[in-house]
N, C-alpha and C positions, 0 to 999 in steps of 0.2 A: 531196178535202179530208177527208172522213169517214174514208177509208182511212188517211190520214196521221196523223190524230188517234188512230185505233185502234192503229196501229203504235207511236206515241209512248207511249201508255198501256201497251202490251204491253212495251215496252223498260223503262219505269219499273218495272213489276211484276217483270220478270225481274231487274232490278238490285236491287230490294228483297229479292227471294227469294234472290239470290246473297249479298247481305250477311247475310241471316238464316242461311243455311247456313254461311257462314264463321264467324259468331258461335257457332253451335251446335257446329261443329267445334272451335273454340278452347276452348269450355267443356268438351267431352268430353276434349280433350287435357289440359287443366288438371286435370280430375277424375282421369284415369288417372295423371298424374304425382303427384298428392296421394296416391292409393291406393298407388302403388308406393313412395313415400317413407314412408308410414305402415307398410307391410308391412316395409320395410327396417329401420325403427326397432324394430318389434316383433321381427323376427328377430334383430337385433343385440343388443337389450337384454333381451327378455323370453322369447323362445321357447327352451324347453329341448330340447336334442338328446338323442337316445337313446344307447344304448351300442352301439358297433360292435366286433365281434370279428374281429381280424386272423388270417390263417393262422398257425399256430404253427410255430416252427422245430423240425425233427425231426433229432435227432443220433444216431439209432439206425438200423440197417439193417432196415427193415420196409417191404416193398412194399405191404402191406395198408393202412397208414395214412400219408397224407401230411399236410402242414400244413393244407391246406384241409379235408380230411376231419375232422381233429381239431377245428378251429374250428366246422365245421358240426354235429358231434356235441355240442359244448358249447352251441351255440345251441339245438339241439333239446331237450337235457336241461333247460335253464333254462325253456324254454316248458312242458315237461312238468310240472315242479315247480309252476309257477304255476297251470297248469290243474287239477292235483290239488287245490289249495287253493281253487279256485273251485267245486268240485263240491259240490252239496247232497246230503246222504245221506238219502234218505227212510226214515222209521221210526226215525231216531236221536233220542234224547231231547234231546241237547244238541249243537248243531252245533259240533263241535270242529274248528277250522281256524286257520291262521295268516293274518293279514291282510297278505299279501305285496303290496307296492306298489312297483314299479320301472318306469322308462320302457322303451320298446321295446328289445329286444335283437336285433340283426340282424347278418348277416355284413358284413364291411367292403366287399364288392362292392356292397352296397346303400347305401353312404355317398355322399350327394350330393357332386358335385365343385364346390366353390365356386371355380372357376378360370375366368377369361376369358382364354384363351390369346392372343387377338388383341390384347389391350391390355397393354402392358408399360411399366413405369417403369424406364428404364435410364440408367446413367451409367458410361461406360467399360466395364469388365468386370463391373459390377454390374447385375443385372436382377431385378425382382420383379414377379410377376403381380398384377393387381388382386384376383384371388381370394385370394391369400395375404395381401394387406393386410386384406381383409375378415375372414379367419379370425383374424388377429392381433388386430384390433379386438374381435372377439367374445370371444376369450380374455381380453382386458383388462377389458371392461365388461359382458359378457353371460354366457350359459351355453353353453359350447362343447361340452358333452357329454363322453363318456368313450370311450376305446378300451381294449379288453382285448387284450393280446398275451401270448405265452408260449412255452415251449419244452418239449420232451421229450428228456431226456438219460439216458444210461447212466453210472452211477458204480459201477464194479466189478460186483457182482451185482445192484445196485439199479437200478430204472427210476424216474426222478423227473420229475414233471410240475409245472412252475412257471407261474403266471399272475400278471400285474400289471395295474393299471388306472390311468389318468390321462387328462387333466390336471386336470379339474374336481374329481374326487373320487379320492383315491388309495387303493390297497389292494394287497395281495400275498398269494398263497396258494400252497401247495405240498403235494404228497402223493407218497409213494414206496412202491414195492413191491419185493419180492425176485424176483417173477416178472413176466413181461411180459404184463400184462392192461390194455391201454390204455383200453378202454371203462370199466372200473371206476375207473381213475384219473380219467378225465374226469367220471364221475358224482360222485365224491367232491368234486372241485374245484367242480363246479356247485352242490352243496349249500352249500359254503363261501361261494361268491359270492352265491347267492340270499339267504342269511341276512344277509350283511353289506351288500348294496346296497339292501335294502328300505328305502323311505322311511318306512314305518310300523314302529314297534318291534314285534318279534315276541316271543312268550313264551319260546321256546327259548333257553337260554343256551349250548348247545353245538351245533355243526353235526351231530355224530353223532346226538344225540337228535332233532334236527330231521329228519334223514334217515330214521330209522326210523319216526318219527311220520308222515311223508309217505308212505312205502311202506305202512305199516299202513292209512292212510286209503284209499290206492288199492286195496289188497286187500279192504277192507271194502266199498268201492263195487262192486267186481267180484262180491263175494258177494251184495250186494243185487240186482244185475242177473241173476246166473246161478243163485243158490241153491247154488253149489258150495261144499261143506264145506271143500275144500282151501284156498279163498280165505279162508274164515273162520279157518282154522288159520294161514295166512300172516299175517293181520292180528294175531292174538294173539301170534305169535312176534315180529313186528316191534315190537309194543307193549312186550313184556317186554325185548327187546334195547335199546330206547330208554330204558327205566327204569333199565337198568344204568348208563347214562351220566348220567341226570338224574332222580333219584328224586322231585323235587318238581314235575315237569312236569304241570300241572293238566289241560291238554287231552289229554295222553296217558293220564292216569288216567281221564278221562271216556270216551275212546274204548274203553279196555280194559273199562270197566264195561258199555258197550253191546255189546261182543263177548261178554262173559260172559252177558248177558241173551239174546243170540242163541243161545248154546249151550243155555240153559235152555228156550228155545222149541222146540228140536228134539225 
């Protein structure tokens, strides 16, 4: 009889424990669902996507540079420009730099695929993936981010590189040369893009002055690290070239003043 009572109590305990475990499992599932819904709302409405750069179309016969190589060079140059303006220059009296602020810039191969290929909405010959529906919703009510695409074409003796951006923020840039120097074309377009997509207003009014100020800053930083006089000369020359495009560029004047003081200390 005692054994039967013990077994009955054990069954009751196990039943209560099972009920408790089921309740905990239900609570966990509800919490996970709430978190997923919350993240979905955040992604859909508030999360800002970065800028993705697609491989460029190449309309010239050049085995050295394909569309992917050009887009990767552009990504690399944009990162280099931002990093130069994040440098602190020791010994400089006034930290002259532009407050570049733009979201991540990555190749399109790193663009997340918002597609659920196993789920389709279809009607006759019409079919739409759930991922496409989510992207359309994000474009309508959220921040879908931007994509930069472009092309390199030959027009007579000129090589022209064109880039454009959309859909959240639109822009278009182009540069052309009489000789085929694709890296220089990419570098110039990168300075145009970096100046225009910065979410913080920068002081430079022209991309050319911004370019030479950036290069002057890089050379001065190299001079600080290596004490190489050629780098100091490089900084001075870039400052002067920048002032040719924008004579009232205050940060450029400040950097040139520090370069002059560096010459006096030699």
